[in-house]
C-alpha positions in Angstrom: 247.7 206.9 -68.8 244.4 208.5 -70.0 246.1 212.0 -69.8 249.3 211.1 -71.5 247.0 209.6 -74.5 245.1 212.9 -74.6 248.4 214.9 -74.7 249.8 212.6 -77.4 246.8 213.0 -79.6 246.5 216.6 -79.2 250.3 216.7 -80.3 249.3 214.8 -83.2 246.5 216.9 -84.3 248.5 220.1 -83.8 251.3 218.6 -85.8 248.7 217.8 -88.8 247.3 221.4 -88.6 250.8 223.0 -88.7 251.6 220.7 -91.7 248.4 221.6 -93.4 248.5 225.4 -92.9 252.3 226.0 -93.3 252.9 226.4 -97.1 255.0 224.1 -98.9 257.6 225.8 -100.8 257.0 224.7 -104.7 259.6 223.4 -107.0 261.2 226.1 -109.1 260.6 225.2 -112.9 263.3 225.5 -115.2 262.8 226.4 -119.0 263.2 222.8 -120.1 260.4 221.5 -117.5 258.4 224.1 -118.7 258.6 223.0 -122.4 257.9 219.4 -121.1 254.8 220.3 -119.2 253.7 222.2 -122.3 253.9 219.5 -124.6 251.7 217.2 -122.3 249.2 220.3 -121.8 248.5 222.1 -124.8 245.7 221.1 -127.0 247.0 222.2 -130.3 249.9 220.1 -129.8 248.0 217.0 -128.8 245.4 217.5 -131.7 248.6 217.5 -134.1 249.8 214.2 -132.5 246.6 212.4 -132.7 246.3 213.6 -136.6 249.5 212.2 -137.1 248.2 208.8 -135.5 245.3 209.0 -137.7 247.1 209.5 -141.0 249.6 206.7 -139.8 246.5 204.2 -139.7 245.4 205.6 -143.0 248.9 204.7 -144.3 248.6 201.0 -143.2 245.1 201.0 -144.8 246.8 201.4 -148.2 248.0 198.1 -148.2 244.6 196.5 -148.4 244.8 196.5 -152.3 247.9 194.2 -152.1 245.9 191.6 -150.2 243.1 189.4 -151.6 239.5 190.3 -150.7 237.3 187.7 -149.3 233.6 188.1 -149.0 230.9 186.0 -147.5 227.2 186.4 -148.1 223.9 184.6 -147.0 220.4 185.3 -148.0 216.8 183.5 -147.4 214.0 184.6 -149.4 210.3 183.6 -149.1 208.4 183.2 -152.6 204.8 183.4 -153.3 204.2 182.5 -157.1 200.7 182.6 -158.4 200.7 179.3 -160.0 202.9 177.2 -157.6 203.0 176.7 -153.8 204.7 179.1 -151.6 208.4 178.0 -151.1 211.8 179.4 -149.4 215.1 179.7 -151.2 218.4 180.0 -149.3 221.8 180.8 -150.8 225.3 180.9 -149.2 228.0 182.3 -151.1 231.8 182.8 -150.5 234.0 185.0 -153.0 237.6 185.5 -153.4 239.1 188.3 -155.7 242.7 189.6 -156.1 243.9 192.4 -158.3 246.6 191.2 -160.4 247.4 194.4 -162.3 245.9 198.0 -162.0 248.4 200.1 -164.0 250.1 201.4 -160.7 246.8 202.8 -159.2 247.5 200.8 -155.7 251.1 201.8 -155.7 250.2 205.6 -156.3 247.8 205.5 -153.6 250.1 203.7 -151.2 252.9 206.4 -152.0 250.3 209.3 -151.5 249.2 207.7 -148.1 252.7 207.6 -146.9 253.6 211.0 -148.0 250.3 212.4 -146.1 251.6 210.6 -143.1 255.0 212.1 -143.5 253.5 215.6 -143.9 251.6 215.0 -140.6 254.8 214.1 -138.7 256.5 217.3 -140.2 253.3 219.2 -139.1 253.6 217.7 -135.6 257.3 218.9 -135.6 256.2 222.3 -136.8 253.6 222.5 -133.9 256.3 221.6 -131.4 258.6 224.6 -132.8 255.9 227.0 -132.3 255.1 225.8 -128.9 258.7 225.8 -128.0 259.2 229.4 -129.1 255.8 230.7 -127.0 257.0 228.9 -124.0 260.4 230.5 -124.2 258.8 233.9 -124.9 256.6 233.6 -122.0 259.1 232.1 -119.5 261.6 235.0 -120.5 258.9 237.4 -120.5 258.1 236.3 -116.5 261.7 236.6 -115.9 261.8 240.1 -117.2 258.6 241.2 -115.5 259.9 240.0 -112.1 263.1 242.0 -112.6 260.9 245.1 -113.7 259.0 244.8 -110.4 262.2 244.8 -108.4 263.5 247.7 -110.4 260.3 249.8 -110.1 260.4 249.1 -106.2 263.9 250.4 -106.4 262.6 253.5 -108.2 260.1 254.0 -105.5 262.8 253.8 -102.9 264.9 256.5 -104.7 261.8 258.6 -105.1 261.0 258.3 -101.5 264.7 259.1 -100.6 264.5 262.3 -102.8 261.2 263.3 -101.3 262.8 262.9 -97.6 265.9 264.9 -98.8 263.5 267.8 -100.2 261.5 267.7 -97.2 264.1 268.1 -94.7 265.7 270.8 -96.7 262.2 272.6 -96.9 261.7 272.2 -93.0 265.3 274.0 -92.6 264.1 276.6 -94.8 266.9 276.1 -97.5 264.5 275.2 -100.7 260.9 276.3 -101.6 257.8 274.1 -101.1 257.9 273.6 -104.9 260.8 271.2 -104.3 258.7 269.1 -102.2 255.8 269.0 -104.1 257.7 267.9 -107.3 259.5 265.3 -105.5 256.1 264.1 -104.1 254.6 264.0 -107.5 257.7 261.7 -108.8 257.2 259.5 -105.5 253.4 258.8 -106.4 254.5 258.2 -110.0 257.0 255.7 -108.8 254.2 254.1 -106.7 252.0 254.0 -109.9 254.8 252.5 -111.9 255.0 249.7 -109.0 251.3 248.8 -109.7 251.6 248.7 -113.2 254.5 246.5 -113.1 253.1 244.0 -110.8 250.2 243.9 -113.2 252.1 242.8 -116.0 253.8 240.5 -114.1 250.4 238.6 -113.2 249.5 238.6 -116.9 252.6 237.3 -117.9 252.5 234.6 -115.3 248.9 234.0 -116.5 250.4 233.3 -120.2 253.0 230.9 -118.9 250.4 228.9 -116.5 247.9 228.5 -119.5 250.6 226.8 -121.6 252.0 224.6 -118.9 248.7 223.6 -117.5 248.9 225.5 -114.3 246.1 227.5 -112.6 246.3 230.9 -114.4 246.6 232.8 -110.9 249.3 230.6 -109.5 252.7 232.1 -108.6 255.1 229.7 -110.0 258.7 230.2 -109.1 261.0 229.9 -112.1 264.6 228.8 -112.3 266.5 230.9 -114.9 267.8 234.1 -115.9 267.6 236.7 -118.8 271.2 236.4 -119.4 271.6 234.4 -122.5 274.6 233.5 -124.7 274.7 234.0 -128.4 277.1 231.6 -130.3 278.7 232.5 -133.5 277.0 230.9 -136.4 278.1 231.2 -140.1 275.3 231.6 -142.8 276.3 228.1 -144.2 275.5 226.5 -140.9 272.0 228.3 -140.5 271.1 227.5 -144.0 271.8 224.0 -143.8 269.7 223.7 -140.9 266.9 225.3 -142.5 266.9 222.7 -145.1 265.6 220.3 -142.4 262.7 222.6 -141.5 259.2 220.8 -141.7 258.1 223.7 -144.5 260.9 222.5 -146.6 260.2 218.7 -146.1 256.4 219.4 -146.6 257.2 221.7 -149.8 259.2 218.7 -151.2 256.6 216.3 -150.4 254.2 218.5 -152.3 256.3 217.6 -155.3 256.2 214.0 -154.7 252.3 214.2 -154.2 251.9 215.9 -157.6 254.0 212.9 -159.2 252.0 210.3 -157.5 248.7 212.0 -158.3 250.0 211.9 -162.2 250.9 208.3 -161.5 247.4 207.7 -160.4 246.1 209.4 -163.5 248.2 207.5 -165.7 246.9 204.4 -164.3 243.5 205.0 -165.9 245.1 204.3 -169.4 245.8 200.8 -168.4 243.4 197.9 -167.9 242.4 196.3 -164.5 242.9 192.4 -164.5 241.6 190.7 -161.5 241.4 187.0 -160.6 238.3 185.9 -158.9 237.1 182.7 -157.5 233.6 181.8 -156.0 231.7 179.2 -154.2 227.5 179.2 -153.9 225.4 176.9 -152.2 221.6 177.1 -152.9 218.5 175.6 -151.3 215.1 175.9 -152.4 213.5 176.3 -156.0 210.3 176.8 -157.6 208.5 173.6 -158.3 209.2 172.3 -161.7 212.6 174.3 -161.8 215.9 172.9 -162.1 217.9 173.6 -159.1 222.0 173.7 -158.9 222.7 173.0 -155.4 226.4 174.1 -155.4 228.4 176.2 -157.9 232.0 176.7 -158.0 233.4 179.7 -160.2 236.9 180.4 -161.2 238.0 183.2 -163.7 239.8 186.3 -164.9 238.4 189.5 -165.5 239.7 192.5 -167.6 238.1 196.1 -167.5 239.5 198.7 -169.8 238.5 202.3 -170.2 239.5 202.7 -173.9 238.6 206.5 -174.0 237.3 209.2 -171.7 238.0 212.6 -172.6 238.5 213.9 -168.9 241.5 211.6 -167.9 243.5 213.4 -170.8 243.2 216.6 -169.3 243.6 215.5 -165.4 246.7 213.8 -166.5 247.9 217.0 -168.1 246.7 218.9 -164.8 248.9 216.5 -162.8 252.0 217.3 -164.8 251.6 220.9 -164.3 250.9 220.7 -160.8 254.2 218.9 -160.3 256.0 222.0 -162.0 254.1 224.4 -159.7 255.1 222.4 -156.7 258.8 222.5 -157.6 258.4 226.4 -157.8 256.7 226.3 -154.5 259.8 224.5 -153.0 262.0 227.0 -154.4 259.9 230.1 -153.1 259.6 228.4 -149.5 263.7 228.2 -149.9 263.9 231.9 -150.6 261.6 233.1 -147.8 263.2 230.7 -145.2 266.8 231.8 -146.2 265.6 235.5 -146.0 263.9 235.0 -142.8 267.0 233.5 -141.1 269.2 236.3 -142.2 267.0 239.0 -141.1 266.3 237.3 -137.7 269.9 236.7 -137.4 270.6 240.6 -137.8 268.0 241.3 -135.1 269.8 239.0 -132.8 273.2 240.7 -133.4 271.6 244.2 -133.2 270.1 243.2 -129.7 273.2 241.8 -128.6 275.2 244.8 -129.6 272.7 246.9 -127.8 273.1 244.7 -124.5 276.7 246.3 -123.8 275.4 250.0 -124.5 272.4 249.4 -121.9 274.8 248.3 -119.3 276.9 251.1 -119.7 274.1 253.6 -119.8 272.8 252.2 -116.4 276.4 252.6 -114.7 276.3 256.1 -116.1 272.7 257.0 -114.9 273.5 255.6 -111.4 276.6 257.7 -111.3 274.5 260.8 -112.5 272.0 260.0 -109.8 274.3 259.8 -107.1 276.1 262.8 -108.2 272.7 264.9 -108.4 271.8 263.5 -105.0 274.7 264.8 -103.4 274.8 268.2 -105.0 271.4 268.7 -104.1 271.9 267.8 -100.5 274.9 270.4 -100.6 272.7 273.0 -102.1 274.6 272.9 -105.4 271.7 271.6 -107.7 267.9 272.1 -107.8 265.2 269.7 -107.6 264.7 269.4 -111.2 267.9 268.1 -111.9 267.6 265.6 -108.9 264.2 264.4 -110.5 265.4 264.3 -114.0 268.6 262.3 -112.9 266.2 259.9 -110.9 263.7 259.7 -114.0 266.8 258.8 -116.2 268.1 256.0 -113.8 264.6 254.6 -113.8 264.5 254.5 -117.6 267.9 252.9 -117.7 266.9 250.2 -115.6 264.0 249.5 -117.7 266.0 249.9 -120.8 268.2 247.3 -119.6 265.6 244.8 -118.7 263.8 245.4 -122.0 267.3 244.8 -124.0 267.9 241.6 -122.2 264.4 240.3 -123.0 264.7 241.5 -126.5 267.9 239.6 -126.8 266.3 236.3 -125.3 263.3 236.5 -127.6 265.3 237.2 -130.7 267.5 234.3 -130.0 264.3 232.1 -129.5 263.0 233.5 -132.9 266.1 232.7 -134.6 265.9 229.1 -133.1 262.4 229.0 -134.3 263.1 230.1 -137.8 266.0 227.9 -138.1 263.9 225.0 -136.8 266.3 223.8 -133.7 265.8 223.7 -130.1 268.8 225.8 -129.2 271.6 227.5 -131.2 274.3 225.8 -129.2 273.3 222.3 -130.0 273.1 223.5 -134.0 276.8 224.9 -133.5 277.9 221.6 -131.9 276.2 219.6 -134.4 277.8 221.0 -137.6 281.2 221.6 -135.7 281.2 217.6 -135.0 280.7 217.1 -139.1 
């Protein structure tokens, strides 16, 4: 029995060791998952979210002047007059006040606080749009760098194959030594390109890991491809979506803030009327003096600044600021419409280049295979073969670069328009 227990114990220990040492295949991260992870990780987004919450609290605080104010106070003083004995006085007081009329000051402050909250809400949305774009670019860049490494390794295999063919023909005395040397140089260049591509891949991964909260040197598997679709969108649809961007709403809010500040300045031309009530209880008085033990007060107070030169000019400045904010809104609209048009043209250009890059790769592959066959038969020189292999490598790189540019151009247009995806935008306005 003891031996059986020992064998079972050793088996369990071995299984635990195997479970610990065998690497667990991590879950492949999709683009949507990367976006969600970035929202939970990036400090800039968290800071914008906290700022929005703080402004929301200030908006709630702007309700304060609409409610009465209640104050309580108590004091105790020790008096030492020169001609009377020492004595102690105590006072307890409760005061109540309520603003009946202030010329619209509290209403303007309330509107300003709510508009500031709306601005910070739009700022949070703007941060999310920028974060969305950065994650997409980093995600697609990693995919492109992975494809580039694969293509560079294919290039290295082609260069190695050329070298072996040249070396074999040189051994049989069919070509000069220079053929072997030239193919060898190309082979070493291919090795160099692989090392460079692997370094670029590690940097791209570090960029993405920084956004999603993973260790910078972790090798994260990704689920996705560089093959993106480009939906057809009219200028009207894109411009209608741009009008909902945070920048447009913040520019419109700037007009509101200028108007509310003007109302705030106009309120200084009106009196402030308040209702007040208080109750005071006092103990202790100087010998020989009359003490009123309790005092109840109810009254109204009016305060009116009849003239103050500065408020006239402040009101004028607020009116001018309203007009300036309106022009700023028009300028924001003009710039955004132009950005959308230019970015859309970039997307169409990138999409047009994709077909050419695919066809060019096919031609380059055919050209290389033809050059390799002719060189084996002695109908072409080594320069033609090396050049054909170099053109093939360039065509592979160009196709990857074109796909990445197309994906980035689409992401850029989504950022400029202010939507998570062009497909959702198309479906939204088609439904209308």
